[in-house]
PDB file of N, CA, C and O in Angstrom:
ATOM      1  N   UNK A   1       0.839  -1.175   0.000  1.00  0.00           N
ATOM      2  CA  UNK A   1       0.000   0.000   0.000  1.00  0.00           C
ATOM      3  C   UNK A   1       0.882   1.236   0.000  1.00  0.00           C
ATOM      4  O   UNK A   1       1.867   1.308   0.734  1.00  0.00           O
ATOM      5  N   UNK A   2       0.525   2.201  -0.821  1.00  0.00           N
ATOM      6  CA  UNK A   2       1.293   3.427  -0.942  1.00  0.00           C
ATOM      7  C   UNK A   2       1.102   4.305   0.300  1.00  0.00           C
ATOM      8  O   UNK A   2      -0.017   4.504   0.772  1.00  0.00           O
ATOM      9  N   UNK A   3       2.206   4.816   0.809  1.00  0.00           N
ATOM     10  CA  UNK A   3       2.124   5.722   1.950  1.00  0.00           C
ATOM     11  C   UNK A   3       1.692   7.100   1.465  1.00  0.00           C
ATOM     12  O   UNK A   3       2.189   7.596   0.454  1.00  0.00           O
ATOM     13  N   UNK A   4       0.779   7.701   2.181  1.00  0.00           N
ATOM     14  CA  UNK A   4       0.288   9.022   1.820  1.00  0.00           C
ATOM     15  C   UNK A   4       0.814  10.018   2.841  1.00  0.00           C
ATOM     16  O   UNK A   4       0.383  10.029   3.994  1.00  0.00           O
ATOM     17  N   UNK A   5       1.735  10.842   2.413  1.00  0.00           N
ATOM     18  CA  UNK A   5       2.326  11.872   3.273  1.00  0.00           C
ATOM     19  C   UNK A   5       2.478  13.164   2.492  1.00  0.00           C
ATOM     20  O   UNK A   5       2.595  13.150   1.267  1.00  0.00           O
ATOM     21  N   UNK A   6       2.476  14.269   3.199  1.00  0.00           N
ATOM     22  CA  UNK A   6       2.753  15.570   2.620  1.00  0.00           C
ATOM     23  C   UNK A   6       3.786  16.224   3.519  1.00  0.00           C
ATOM     24  O   UNK A   6       3.458  16.708   4.602  1.00  0.00           O
ATOM     25  N   UNK A   7       5.046  16.239   3.067  1.00  0.00           N
ATOM     26  CA  UNK A   7       6.140  16.743   3.892  1.00  0.00           C
ATOM     27  C   UNK A   7       6.123  16.105   5.276  1.00  0.00           C
ATOM     28  O   UNK A   7       6.169  16.804   6.289  1.00  0.00           O
ATOM     29  N   UNK A   8       6.058  14.804   5.315  1.00  0.00           N
ATOM     30  CA  UNK A   8       6.048  14.000   6.538  1.00  0.00           C
ATOM     31  C   UNK A   8       4.801  14.191   7.394  1.00  0.00           C
ATOM     32  O   UNK A   8       4.803  13.825   8.569  1.00  0.00           O
ATOM     33  N   UNK A   9       3.753  14.748   6.837  1.00  0.00           N
ATOM     34  CA  UNK A   9       2.488  14.904   7.551  1.00  0.00           C
ATOM     35  C   UNK A   9       1.463  13.938   6.994  1.00  0.00           C
ATOM     36  O   UNK A   9       1.360  13.756   5.781  1.00  0.00           O
ATOM     37  N   UNK A  10       0.710  13.325   7.881  1.00  0.00           N
ATOM     38  CA  UNK A  10      -0.414  12.494   7.459  1.00  0.00           C
ATOM     39  C   UNK A  10      -1.614  13.368   7.111  1.00  0.00           C
ATOM     40  O   UNK A  10      -2.439  12.998   6.276  1.00  0.00           O
ATOM     41  N   UNK A  11      -1.705  14.535   7.757  1.00  0.00           N
ATOM     42  CA  UNK A  11      -2.767  15.489   7.448  1.00  0.00           C
ATOM     43  C   UNK A  11      -2.250  16.892   7.747  1.00  0.00           C
ATOM     44  O   UNK A  11      -1.240  17.055   8.432  1.00  0.00           O
ATOM     45  N   UNK A  12      -2.938  17.893   7.237  1.00  0.00           N
ATOM     46  CA  UNK A  12      -2.478  19.271   7.433  1.00  0.00           C
ATOM     47  C   UNK A  12      -3.368  20.056   8.396  1.00  0.00           C
ATOM     48  O   UNK A  12      -3.217  21.269   8.540  1.00  0.00           O
ATOM     49  N   UNK A  13      -4.289  19.363   9.047  1.00  0.00           N
ATOM     50  CA  UNK A  13      -5.197  20.068   9.958  1.00  0.00           C
ATOM     51  C   UNK A  13      -4.971  19.727  11.418  1.00  0.00           C
ATOM     52  O   UNK A  13      -5.666  20.264  12.281  1.00  0.00           O
ATOM     53  N   UNK A  14      -4.028  18.856  11.723  1.00  0.00           N
ATOM     54  CA  UNK A  14      -3.910  18.322  13.088  1.00  0.00           C
ATOM     55  C   UNK A  14      -3.793  19.408  14.157  1.00  0.00           C
ATOM     56  O   UNK A  14      -4.465  19.320  15.185  1.00  0.00           O
ATOM     57  N   UNK A  15      -2.977  20.408  13.948  1.00  0.00           N
ATOM     58  CA  UNK A  15      -2.793  21.427  14.990  1.00  0.00           C
ATOM     59  C   UNK A  15      -4.004  22.347  15.108  1.00  0.00           C
ATOM     60  O   UNK A  15      -4.373  22.733  16.218  1.00  0.00           O
ATOM     61  N   UNK A  16      -4.633  22.706  13.986  1.00  0.00           N
ATOM     62  CA  UNK A  16      -5.824  23.565  14.046  1.00  0.00           C
ATOM     63  C   UNK A  16      -7.004  22.801  14.635  1.00  0.00           C
ATOM     64  O   UNK A  16      -7.812  23.375  15.366  1.00  0.00           O
ATOM     65  N   UNK A  17      -7.105  21.535  14.328  1.00  0.00           N
ATOM     66  CA  UNK A  17      -8.177  20.711  14.894  1.00  0.00           C
ATOM     67  C   UNK A  17      -8.084  20.706  16.411  1.00  0.00           C
ATOM     68  O   UNK A  17      -9.077  20.946  17.097  1.00  0.00           O
ATOM     69  N   UNK A  18      -6.905  20.435  16.932  1.00  0.00           N
ATOM     70  CA  UNK A  18      -6.724  20.434  18.386  1.00  0.00           C
ATOM     71  C   UNK A  18      -7.001  21.828  18.967  1.00  0.00           C
ATOM     72  O   UNK A  18      -7.643  21.952  20.010  1.00  0.00           O
ATOM     73  N   UNK A  19      -6.515  22.875  18.287  1.00  0.00           N
ATOM     74  CA  UNK A  19      -6.720  24.251  18.756  1.00  0.00           C
ATOM     75  C   UNK A  19      -8.214  24.560  18.880  1.00  0.00           C
ATOM     76  O   UNK A  19      -8.664  25.024  19.928  1.00  0.00           O
ATOM     77  N   UNK A  20      -8.980  24.307  17.825  1.00  0.00           N
ATOM     78  CA  UNK A  20     -10.414  24.632  17.861  1.00  0.00           C
ATOM     79  C   UNK A  20     -11.159  23.768  18.869  1.00  0.00           C
ATOM     80  O   UNK A  20     -12.066  24.256  19.543  1.00  0.00           O
ATOM     81  N   UNK A  21     -10.796  22.507  18.982  1.00  0.00           N
ATOM     82  CA  UNK A  21     -11.460  21.635  19.965  1.00  0.00           C
ATOM     83  C   UNK A  21     -11.232  22.153  21.373  1.00  0.00           C
ATOM     84  O   UNK A  21     -12.166  22.236  22.169  1.00  0.00           O
ATOM     85  N   UNK A  22      -9.995  22.499  21.677  1.00  0.00           N
ATOM     86  CA  UNK A  22      -9.688  22.997  23.019  1.00  0.00           C
ATOM     87  C   UNK A  22     -10.288  24.377  23.264  1.00  0.00           C
ATOM     88  O   UNK A  22     -10.710  24.686  24.378  1.00  0.00           O
ATOM     89  N   UNK A  23     -10.324  25.202  22.228  1.00  0.00           N
ATOM     90  CA  UNK A  23     -10.935  26.529  22.351  1.00  0.00           C
ATOM     91  C   UNK A  23     -12.406  26.413  22.759  1.00  0.00           C
ATOM     92  O   UNK A  23     -12.917  27.224  23.531  1.00  0.00           O
ATOM     93  N   UNK A  24     -13.066  25.396  22.228  1.00  0.00           N
ATOM     94  CA  UNK A  24     -14.471  25.157  22.566  1.00  0.00           C
ATOM     95  C   UNK A  24     -14.642  24.340  23.841  1.00  0.00           C
ATOM     96  O   UNK A  24     -15.762  24.065  24.270  1.00  0.00           O
ATOM     97  N   UNK A  25     -13.512  23.955  24.443  1.00  0.00           N
ATOM     98  CA  UNK A  25     -13.506  23.147  25.664  1.00  0.00           C
ATOM     99  C   UNK A  25     -14.263  21.833  25.475  1.00  0.00           C
ATOM    100  O   UNK A  25     -15.054  21.418  26.322  1.00  0.00           O
ATOM    101  N   UNK A  26     -13.993  21.199  24.343  1.00  0.00           N
ATOM    102  CA  UNK A  26     -14.603  19.908  24.040  1.00  0.00           C
ATOM    103  C   UNK A  26     -13.576  18.803  24.207  1.00  0.00           C
ATOM    104  O   UNK A  26     -12.401  18.982  23.887  1.00  0.00           O
ATOM    105  N   UNK A  27     -14.018  17.681  24.701  1.00  0.00           N
ATOM    106  CA  UNK A  27     -13.151  16.509  24.744  1.00  0.00           C
ATOM    107  C   UNK A  27     -13.187  15.839  23.371  1.00  0.00           C
ATOM    108  O   UNK A  27     -14.048  16.134  22.542  1.00  0.00           O
ATOM    109  N   UNK A  28     -12.250  14.948  23.155  1.00  0.00           N
ATOM    110  CA  UNK A  28     -12.270  14.182  21.911  1.00  0.00           C
ATOM    111  C   UNK A  28     -13.548  13.364  21.825  1.00  0.00           C
ATOM    112  O   UNK A  28     -14.124  13.223  20.746  1.00  0.00           O
ATOM    113  N   UNK A  29     -13.991  12.831  22.938  1.00  0.00           N
ATOM    114  CA  UNK A  29     -15.219  12.034  22.960  1.00  0.00           C
ATOM    115  C   UNK A  29     -16.429  12.876  22.546  1.00  0.00           C
ATOM    116  O   UNK A  29     -17.314  12.389  21.842  1.00  0.00           O
ATOM    117  N   UNK A  30     -16.466  14.120  22.977  1.00  0.00           N
ATOM    118  CA  UNK A  30     -17.580  14.996  22.611  1.00  0.00           C
ATOM    119  C   UNK A  30     -17.576  15.312  21.120  1.00  0.00           C
ATOM    120  O   UNK A  30     -18.631  15.369  20.489  1.00  0.00           O
ATOM    121  N   UNK A  31     -16.398  15.516  20.563  1.00  0.00           N
ATOM    122  CA  UNK A  31     -16.302  15.761  19.122  1.00  0.00           C
ATOM    123  C   UNK A  31     -16.731  14.511  18.358  1.00  0.00           C
ATOM    124  O   UNK A  31     -17.463  14.602  17.373  1.00  0.00           O
ATOM    125  N   UNK A  32     -16.279  13.356  18.808  1.00  0.00           N
ATOM    126  CA  UNK A  32     -16.665  12.089  18.175  1.00  0.00           C
ATOM    127  C   UNK A  32     -18.182  11.917  18.214  1.00  0.00           C
ATOM    128  O   UNK A  32     -18.776  11.482  17.228  1.00  0.00           O
ATOM    129  N   UNK A  33     -18.806  12.247  19.324  1.00  0.00           N
ATOM    130  CA  UNK A  33     -20.264  12.127  19.437  1.00  0.00           C
ATOM    131  C   UNK A  33     -20.955  13.024  18.416  1.00  0.00           C
ATOM    132  O   UNK A  33     -21.945  12.624  17.804  1.00  0.00           O
ATOM    133  N   UNK A  34     -20.438  14.230  18.233  1.00  0.00           N
ATOM    134  CA  UNK A  34     -21.010  15.134  17.229  1.00  0.00           C
ATOM    135  C   UNK A  34     -20.847  14.556  15.825  1.00  0.00           C
ATOM    136  O   UNK A  34     -21.765  14.626  15.007  1.00  0.00           O
ATOM    137  N   UNK A  35     -19.680  13.987  15.553  1.00  0.00           N
ATOM    138  CA  UNK A  35     -19.433  13.392  14.237  1.00  0.00           C
ATOM    139  C   UNK A  35     -20.346  12.198  13.989  1.00  0.00           C
ATOM    140  O   UNK A  35     -20.841  12.009  12.878  1.00  0.00           O
ATOM    141  N   UNK A  36     -20.568  11.398  15.019  1.00  0.00           N
ATOM    142  CA  UNK A  36     -21.406  10.218  14.859  1.00  0.00           C
ATOM    143  C   UNK A  36     -22.851  10.577  14.561  1.00  0.00           C
ATOM    144  O   UNK A  36     -23.556   9.804  13.912  1.00  0.00           O
ATOM    145  N   UNK A  37     -23.312  11.747  15.027  1.00  0.00           N
ATOM    146  CA  UNK A  37     -24.670  12.191  14.675  1.00  0.00           C
ATOM    147  C   UNK A  37     -24.759  12.577  13.204  1.00  0.00           C
ATOM    148  O   UNK A  37     -25.853  12.669  12.648  1.00  0.00           O
ATOM    149  N   UNK A  38     -23.592  12.806  12.566  1.00  0.00           N
ATOM    150  CA  UNK A  38     -23.535  13.105  11.133  1.00  0.00           C
ATOM    151  C   UNK A  38     -23.200  11.859  10.320  1.00  0.00           C
ATOM    152  O   UNK A  38     -22.872  11.949   9.137  1.00  0.00           O
ATOM    153  N   UNK A  39     -23.285  10.690  10.967  1.00  0.00           N
ATOM    154  CA  UNK A  39     -23.008   9.408  10.328  1.00  0.00           C
ATOM    155  C   UNK A  39     -21.546   9.249   9.915  1.00  0.00           C
ATOM    156  O   UNK A  39     -21.242   8.550   8.949  1.00  0.00           O
ATOM    157  N   UNK A  40     -20.651   9.895  10.646  1.00  0.00           N
ATOM    158  CA  UNK A  40     -19.213   9.713  10.421  1.00  0.00           C
ATOM    159  C   UNK A  40     -18.742   8.661  11.408  1.00  0.00           C
ATOM    160  O   UNK A  40     -18.787   8.865  12.621  1.00  0.00           O
ATOM    161  N   UNK A  41     -18.290   7.536  10.878  1.00  0.00           N
ATOM    162  CA  UNK A  41     -17.874   6.412  11.710  1.00  0.00           C
ATOM    163  C   UNK A  41     -16.426   6.618  12.147  1.00  0.00           C
ATOM    164  O   UNK A  41     -15.492   6.199  11.463  1.00  0.00           O
ATOM    165  N   UNK A  42     -16.257   7.262  13.282  1.00  0.00           N
ATOM    166  CA  UNK A  42     -14.933   7.567  13.822  1.00  0.00           C
ATOM    167  C   UNK A  42     -15.006   7.402  15.334  1.00  0.00           C
ATOM    168  O   UNK A  42     -16.036   7.683  15.947  1.00  0.00           O
ATOM    169  N   UNK A  43     -13.915   6.948  15.929  1.00  0.00           N
ATOM    170  CA  UNK A  43     -13.893   6.807  17.381  1.00  0.00           C
ATOM    171  C   UNK A  43     -12.834   7.739  17.976  1.00  0.00           C
ATOM    172  O   UNK A  43     -12.124   8.430  17.246  1.00  0.00           O
ATOM    173  N   UNK A  44     -12.737   7.749  19.293  1.00  0.00           N
ATOM    174  CA  UNK A  44     -11.820   8.651  19.985  1.00  0.00           C
ATOM    175  C   UNK A  44     -10.378   8.370  19.603  1.00  0.00           C
ATOM    176  O   UNK A  44      -9.588   9.303  19.456  1.00  0.00           O
ATOM    177  N   UNK A  45     -10.021   7.109  19.441  1.00  0.00           N
ATOM    178  CA  UNK A  45      -8.645   6.770  19.074  1.00  0.00           C
ATOM    179  C   UNK A  45      -8.286   7.306  17.691  1.00  0.00           C
ATOM    180  O   UNK A  45      -7.169   7.775  17.475  1.00  0.00           O
ATOM    181  N   UNK A  46      -9.225   7.237  16.761  1.00  0.00           N
ATOM    182  CA  UNK A  46      -8.977   7.763  15.415  1.00  0.00           C
ATOM    183  C   UNK A  46      -8.824   9.274  15.453  1.00  0.00           C
ATOM    184  O   UNK A  46      -7.956   9.827  14.778  1.00  0.00           O
ATOM    185  N   UNK A  47      -9.664   9.952  16.242  1.00  0.00           N
ATOM    186  CA  UNK A  47      -9.545  11.407  16.362  1.00  0.00           C
ATOM    187  C   UNK A  47      -8.210  11.772  16.999  1.00  0.00           C
ATOM    188  O   UNK A  47      -7.574  12.742  16.585  1.00  0.00           O
ATOM    189  N   UNK A  48      -7.783  11.020  17.984  1.00  0.00           N
ATOM    190  CA  UNK A  48      -6.484  11.249  18.611  1.00  0.00           C
ATOM    191  C   UNK A  48      -5.364  11.096  17.588  1.00  0.00           C
ATOM    192  O   UNK A  48      -4.422  11.888  17.578  1.00  0.00           O
ATOM    193  N   UNK A  49      -5.459  10.091  16.735  1.00  0.00           N
ATOM    194  CA  UNK A  49      -4.444   9.891  15.697  1.00  0.00           C
ATOM    195  C   UNK A  49      -4.426  11.053  14.714  1.00  0.00           C
ATOM    196  O   UNK A  49      -3.360  11.456  14.249  1.00  0.00           O
ATOM    197  N   UNK A  50      -5.597  11.592  14.396  1.00  0.00           N
ATOM    198  CA  UNK A  50      -5.649  12.761  13.509  1.00  0.00           C
ATOM    199  C   UNK A  50      -4.955  13.950  14.180  1.00  0.00           C
ATOM    200  O   UNK A  50      -4.125  14.618  13.563  1.00  0.00           O
ATOM    201  N   UNK A  51      -5.296  14.208  15.440  1.00  0.00           N
ATOM    202  CA  UNK A  51      -4.696  15.329  16.164  1.00  0.00           C
ATOM    203  C   UNK A  51      -3.191  15.161  16.354  1.00  0.00           C
ATOM    204  O   UNK A  51      -2.469  16.151  16.475  1.00  0.00           O
ATOM    205  N   UNK A  52      -2.718  13.928  16.381  1.00  0.00           N
ATOM    206  CA  UNK A  52      -1.292  13.660  16.546  1.00  0.00           C
ATOM    207  C   UNK A  52      -0.580  13.414  15.217  1.00  0.00           C
ATOM    208  O   UNK A  52       0.560  12.950  15.183  1.00  0.00           O
ATOM    209  N   UNK A  53      -1.274  13.732  14.123  1.00  0.00           N
ATOM    210  CA  UNK A  53      -0.680  13.676  12.793  1.00  0.00           C
ATOM    211  C   UNK A  53      -0.272  12.260  12.397  1.00  0.00           C
ATOM    212  O   UNK A  53       0.724  12.071  11.698  1.00  0.00           O
ATOM    213  N   UNK A  54      -1.038  11.268  12.841  1.00  0.00           N
ATOM    214  CA  UNK A  54      -0.733   9.871  12.565  1.00  0.00           C
ATOM    215  C   UNK A  54      -1.756   9.216  11.638  1.00  0.00           C
ATOM    216  O   UNK A  54      -1.637   8.033  11.319  1.00  0.00           O
ATOM    217  N   UNK A  55      -2.762   9.982  11.205  1.00  0.00           N
ATOM    218  CA  UNK A  55      -3.837   9.423  10.374  1.00  0.00           C
ATOM    219  C   UNK A  55      -4.272  10.465   9.356  1.00  0.00           C
ATOM    220  O   UNK A  55      -4.329  11.659   9.649  1.00  0.00           O
ATOM    221  N   UNK A  56      -4.578   9.987   8.152  1.00  0.00           N
ATOM    222  CA  UNK A  56      -5.084  10.902   7.136  1.00  0.00           C
ATOM    223  C   UNK A  56      -6.514  11.304   7.468  1.00  0.00           C
ATOM    224  O   UNK A  56      -7.176  10.670   8.289  1.00  0.00           O
ATOM    225  N   UNK A  57      -6.980  12.370   6.817  1.00  0.00           N
ATOM    226  CA  UNK A  57      -8.348  12.858   6.983  1.00  0.00           C
ATOM    227  C   UNK A  57      -9.003  12.852   5.605  1.00  0.00           C
ATOM    228  O   UNK A  57      -8.456  13.405   4.650  1.00  0.00           O
ATOM    229  N   UNK A  58     -10.154  12.240   5.505  1.00  0.00           N
ATOM    230  CA  UNK A  58     -10.873  12.245   4.225  1.00  0.00           C
ATOM    231  C   UNK A  58     -11.587  13.576   4.046  1.00  0.00           C
ATOM    232  O   UNK A  58     -11.735  14.350   4.991  1.00  0.00           O
ATOM    233  N   UNK A  59     -12.022  13.827   2.831  1.00  0.00           N
ATOM    234  CA  UNK A  59     -12.705  15.088   2.558  1.00  0.00           C
ATOM    235  C   UNK A  59     -14.003  15.217   3.360  1.00  0.00           C
ATOM    236  O   UNK A  59     -14.295  16.293   3.882  1.00  0.00           O
ATOM    237  N   UNK A  60     -14.782  14.145   3.466  1.00  0.00           N
ATOM    238  CA  UNK A  60     -16.020  14.242   4.229  1.00  0.00           C
ATOM    239  C   UNK A  60     -15.748  14.393   5.723  1.00  0.00           C
ATOM    240  O   UNK A  60     -16.520  15.044   6.428  1.00  0.00           O
ATOM    241  N   UNK A  61     -14.653  13.794   6.218  1.00  0.00           N
ATOM    242  CA  UNK A  61     -14.299  13.984   7.627  1.00  0.00           C
ATOM    243  C   UNK A  61     -13.924  15.436   7.887  1.00  0.00           C
ATOM    244  O   UNK A  61     -14.312  16.005   8.907  1.00  0.00           O
ATOM    245  N   UNK A  62     -13.174  16.036   6.972  1.00  0.00           N
ATOM    246  CA  UNK A  62     -12.818  17.453   7.118  1.00  0.00           C
ATOM    247  C   UNK A  62     -14.069  18.313   7.164  1.00  0.00           C
ATOM    248  O   UNK A  62     -14.208  19.162   8.045  1.00  0.00           O
ATOM    249  N   UNK A  63     -14.979  18.102   6.224  1.00  0.00           N
ATOM    250  CA  UNK A  63     -16.211  18.892   6.184  1.00  0.00           C
ATOM    251  C   UNK A  63     -17.021  18.723   7.468  1.00  0.00           C
ATOM    252  O   UNK A  63     -17.525  19.702   8.018  1.00  0.00           O
ATOM    253  N   UNK A  64     -17.144  17.503   7.938  1.00  0.00           N
ATOM    254  CA  UNK A  64     -17.928  17.242   9.148  1.00  0.00           C
ATOM    255  C   UNK A  64     -17.228  17.747  10.404  1.00  0.00           C
ATOM    256  O   UNK A  64     -17.892  18.224  11.324  1.00  0.00           O
ATOM    257  N   UNK A  65     -15.902  17.653  10.461  1.00  0.00           N
ATOM    258  CA  UNK A  65     -15.172  18.223  11.596  1.00  0.00           C
ATOM    259  C   UNK A  65     -15.413  19.723  11.681  1.00  0.00           C
ATOM    260  O   UNK A  65     -15.598  20.270  12.769  1.00  0.00           O
ATOM    261  N   UNK A  66     -15.409  20.382  10.534  1.00  0.00           N
ATOM    262  CA  UNK A  66     -15.664  21.824  10.520  1.00  0.00           C
ATOM    263  C   UNK A  66     -17.064  22.135  11.033  1.00  0.00           C
ATOM    264  O   UNK A  66     -17.249  23.055  11.830  1.00  0.00           O
ATOM    265  N   UNK A  67     -18.048  21.369  10.574  1.00  0.00           N
ATOM    266  CA  UNK A  67     -19.420  21.563  11.067  1.00  0.00           C
ATOM    267  C   UNK A  67     -19.511  21.299  12.563  1.00  0.00           C
ATOM    268  O   UNK A  67     -20.150  22.059  13.290  1.00  0.00           O
ATOM    269  N   UNK A  68     -18.884  20.239  13.023  1.00  0.00           N
ATOM    270  CA  UNK A  68     -18.948  19.866  14.441  1.00  0.00           C
ATOM    271  C   UNK A  68     -18.311  20.926  15.329  1.00  0.00           C
ATOM    272  O   UNK A  68     -18.727  21.114  16.473  1.00  0.00           O
ATOM    273  N   UNK A  69     -17.304  21.618  14.808  1.00  0.00           N
ATOM    274  CA  UNK A  69     -16.598  22.630  15.603  1.00  0.00           C
ATOM    275  C   UNK A  69     -17.044  24.050  15.278  1.00  0.00           C
ATOM    276  O   UNK A  69     -16.586  25.003  15.909  1.00  0.00           O
ATOM    277  N   UNK A  70     -17.925  24.200  14.306  1.00  0.00           N
ATOM    278  CA  UNK A  70     -18.441  25.522  13.955  1.00  0.00           C
ATOM    279  C   UNK A  70     -17.408  26.433  13.312  1.00  0.00           C
ATOM    280  O   UNK A  70     -17.400  27.641  13.545  1.00  0.00           O
ATOM    281  N   UNK A  71     -16.534  25.844  12.500  1.00  0.00           N
ATOM    282  CA  UNK A  71     -15.519  26.631  11.799  1.00  0.00           C
ATOM    283  C   UNK A  71     -15.617  26.337  10.307  1.00  0.00           C
ATOM    284  O   UNK A  71     -16.227  25.350   9.894  1.00  0.00           O
ATOM    285  N   UNK A  72     -15.012  27.200   9.509  1.00  0.00           N
ATOM    286  CA  UNK A  72     -15.009  26.996   8.072  1.00  0.00           C
ATOM    287  C   UNK A  72     -13.813  26.127   7.681  1.00  0.00           C
ATOM    288  O   UNK A  72     -12.869  25.950   8.450  1.00  0.00           O
ATOM    289  N   UNK A  73     -13.883  25.603   6.490  1.00  0.00           N
ATOM    290  CA  UNK A  73     -12.753  24.833   5.974  1.00  0.00           C
ATOM    291  C   UNK A  73     -11.516  25.729   5.867  1.00  0.00           C
ATOM    292  O   UNK A  73     -10.400  25.280   6.129  1.00  0.00           O
ATOM    293  N   UNK A  74     -11.712  26.995   5.484  1.00  0.00           N
ATOM    294  CA  UNK A  74     -10.589  27.929   5.383  1.00  0.00           C
ATOM    295  C   UNK A  74      -9.919  28.137   6.734  1.00  0.00           C
ATOM    296  O   UNK A  74      -8.693  28.217   6.819  1.00  0.00           O
ATOM    297  N   UNK A  75     -10.720  28.222   7.786  1.00  0.00           N
ATOM    298  CA  UNK A  75     -10.140  28.365   9.127  1.00  0.00           C
ATOM    299  C   UNK A  75      -9.360  27.111   9.516  1.00  0.00           C
ATOM    300  O   UNK A  75      -8.276  27.203  10.093  1.00  0.00           O
ATOM    301  N   UNK A  76      -9.910  25.947   9.202  1.00  0.00           N
ATOM    302  CA  UNK A  76      -9.241  24.702   9.556  1.00  0.00           C
ATOM    303  C   UNK A  76      -7.938  24.536   8.769  1.00  0.00           C
ATOM    304  O   UNK A  76      -6.986  23.930   9.260  1.00  0.00           O
ATOM    305  N   UNK A  77      -7.899  25.072   7.557  1.00  0.00           N
ATOM    306  CA  UNK A  77      -6.724  24.939   6.701  1.00  0.00           C
ATOM    307  C   UNK A  77      -5.806  26.161   6.763  1.00  0.00           C
ATOM    308  O   UNK A  77      -4.881  26.276   5.959  1.00  0.00           O
ATOM    309  N   UNK A  78      -6.046  27.058   7.689  1.00  0.00           N
ATOM    310  CA  UNK A  78      -5.313  28.330   7.711  1.00  0.00           C
ATOM    311  C   UNK A  78      -3.802  28.158   7.899  1.00  0.00           C
ATOM    312  O   UNK A  78      -3.034  28.931   7.326  1.00  0.00           O
ATOM    313  N   UNK A  79      -3.357  27.184   8.673  1.00  0.00           N
ATOM    314  CA  UNK A  79      -1.913  26.965   8.822  1.00  0.00           C
ATOM    315  C   UNK A  79      -1.276  26.645   7.475  1.00  0.00           C
ATOM    316  O   UNK A  79      -0.193  27.138   7.160  1.00  0.00           O
ATOM    317  N   UNK A  80      -1.950  25.823   6.688  1.00  0.00           N
ATOM    318  CA  UNK A  80      -1.441  25.460   5.370  1.00  0.00           C
ATOM    319  C   UNK A  80      -1.364  26.685   4.463  1.00  0.00           C
ATOM    320  O   UNK A  80      -0.361  26.898   3.782  1.00  0.00           O
ATOM    321  N   UNK A  81      -2.425  27.487   4.457  1.00  0.00           N
ATOM    322  CA  UNK A  81      -2.465  28.656   3.583  1.00  0.00           C
ATOM    323  C   UNK A  81      -1.458  29.726   4.011  1.00  0.00           C
ATOM    324  O   UNK A  81      -0.934  30.456   3.170  1.00  0.00           O
ATOM    325  N   UNK A  82      -1.192  29.819   5.290  1.00  0.00           N
ATOM    326  CA  UNK A  82      -0.158  30.759   5.756  1.00  0.00           C
ATOM    327  C   UNK A  82       1.225  30.307   5.314  1.00  0.00           C
ATOM    328  O   UNK A  82       2.064  31.129   4.947  1.00  0.00           O
ATOM    329  N   UNK A  83       1.460  29.014   5.349  1.00  0.00           N
ATOM    330  CA  UNK A  83       2.761  28.480   4.978  1.00  0.00           C
ATOM    331  C   UNK A  83       2.974  28.483   3.470  1.00  0.00           C
ATOM    332  O   UNK A  83       4.091  28.680   2.992  1.00  0.00           O
ATOM    333  N   UNK A  84       1.888  28.261   2.723  1.00  0.00           N
ATOM    334  CA  UNK A  84       1.976  28.192   1.270  1.00  0.00           C
ATOM    335  C   UNK A  84       0.937  29.161   0.645  1.00  0.00           C
ATOM    336  O   UNK A  84      -0.075  28.724   0.097  1.00  0.00           O
ATOM    337  N   UNK A  85       1.209  30.479   0.739  1.00  0.00           N
ATOM    338  CA  UNK A  85       0.237  31.433   0.172  1.00  0.00           C
ATOM    339  C   UNK A  85       0.173  31.295  -1.354  1.00  0.00           C
ATOM    340  O   UNK A  85       1.089  30.780  -1.995  1.00  0.00           O
ATOM    341  N   UNK A  86      -0.906  31.760  -1.887  1.00  0.00           N
ATOM    342  CA  UNK A  86      -1.114  31.642  -3.342  1.00  0.00           C
ATOM    343  C   UNK A  86      -0.104  32.425  -4.132  1.00  0.00           C
ATOM    344  O   UNK A  86      -0.149  32.425  -5.362  1.00  0.00           O
TER     345      UNK A  86
END
């Protein structure tokens, strides 16, 4: 199986995801519960792996994470856009 990395990152949202979750004072379990109401099959361990840059994020997971945390995709991807401006 081909390894999917971007400059040694499994995903580019890990730090912003943790930032927004903590800003809202949500536990990983609470975020997972919100995702599960959107039919996203993810558990606390998977969310932890995303936050620790050990797991990729699918497009629908990104969209649902943004909805669950009340942020836009642009906000979630802001670290990437700051590092690689247009």
